[in-house]
C-alpha positions as CSV (number, residue, x, y, z in Angstrom):
1,M,0.0,0.0,0.0
2,S,1.2,3.5,-0.7
3,K,2.6,5.3,2.3
4,A,1.5,8.7,1.1
5,C,-2.0,8.6,-0.3
6,P,-2.5,11.8,-2.3
7,S,-5.8,13.6,-2.0
8,I,-7.4,13.5,-5.5
9,E,-10.3,15.8,-6.4
10,P,-12.6,13.6,-8.5
11,H,-13.9,16.4,-10.8
12,R,-10.5,17.7,-11.5
13,F,-9.2,14.2,-12.1
14,K,-12.0,13.6,-14.7
15,T,-11.3,16.9,-16.4
16,A,-7.6,16.1,-16.7
17,L,-8.3,12.6,-17.9
18,C,-10.7,13.9,-20.6
19,L,-8.0,16.4,-21.8
20,R,-5.6,13.5,-22.2
21,R,-8.3,11.5,-24.1
22,K,-8.0,8.6,-21.7
23,T,-10.6,6.5,-20.0
24,L,-10.9,5.1,-16.5
25,S,-11.0,1.6,-18.1
26,E,-7.6,2.3,-19.6
27,V,-6.2,3.4,-16.3
28,A,-7.6,0.4,-14.5
29,T,-6.1,-1.9,-17.1
30,A,-2.7,-0.2,-16.7
31,A,-3.0,-0.5,-12.9
32,K,-4.0,-4.2,-13.1
33,A,-6.9,-3.3,-10.9
34,S,-10.7,-3.4,-11.3
35,L,-12.4,-0.3,-12.6
36,R,-14.5,-0.2,-9.4
37,H,-11.4,-0.2,-7.2
38,V,-9.8,2.7,-9.2
39,V,-13.0,4.7,-8.8
40,Y,-13.0,4.1,-5.0
41,V,-9.3,5.2,-4.9
42,I,-10.1,8.4,-6.8
43,H,-12.9,9.2,-4.5
44,G,-10.8,8.6,-1.4
45,E,-12.9,5.6,-0.3
46,R,-10.0,3.1,-0.5
47,P,-6.3,3.5,-0.3
48,G,-4.5,2.6,-3.6
49,S,-1.3,0.7,-4.1
50,D,1.8,2.3,-5.6
51,R,0.9,0.6,-8.9
52,V,-2.6,2.3,-8.9
53,Y,-1.2,5.7,-8.1
54,Q,1.5,5.3,-10.8
55,A,-1.1,4.4,-13.4
56,L,-3.3,7.4,-12.3
57,R,-0.3,9.7,-12.5
58,A,0.9,8.3,-15.9
59,A,-2.6,8.7,-17.4
60,L,-2.8,12.4,-16.4
61,G,0.8,13.5,-17.0
62,E,2.6,15.8,-14.6
63,S,0.4,18.8,-15.3
64,G,-2.8,16.8,-15.0
65,W,-1.6,15.2,-11.8
66,A,-0.8,18.5,-10.2
67,F,-4.2,19.8,-11.2
68,A,-6.1,16.7,-9.9
69,T,-4.3,16.8,-6.6
70,G,-4.8,20.5,-6.0
71,Q,-1.1,21.5,-6.4
72,T,-2.1,24.0,-9.1
73,D,-5.3,25.5,-10.5
74,A,-3.9,25.7,-14.0
75,L,-4.3,22.7,-16.4
76,R,-2.2,22.6,-19.5
77,D,-2.6,20.3,-22.5
78,E,0.9,18.9,-22.7
79,G,0.1,16.0,-24.9
80,G,-1.4,17.6,-28.0
81,D,0.5,18.3,-31.3
82,H,-0.3,22.0,-30.7
83,A,1.1,22.1,-27.1
84,A,4.0,24.4,-26.5
85,A,7.2,22.6,-25.6
């Protein structure tokens, strides 16, 4: 189990995930966890393993992860062809 369980804001997470054009099903598959478990982790109802948090973070990218965990209020599209380097 992860020692430091980050607090994820579900609406921010969903926004960042949509921006990256990813689905929760893809995240669950990458985490090798059930979709239901991933949803519980995002909503803070269950602690996630390191593997689950790594999959969540990878799906969002650094900018999306910072947005979803409340570290910033700005969300940048870092994955698109038009994104600034």
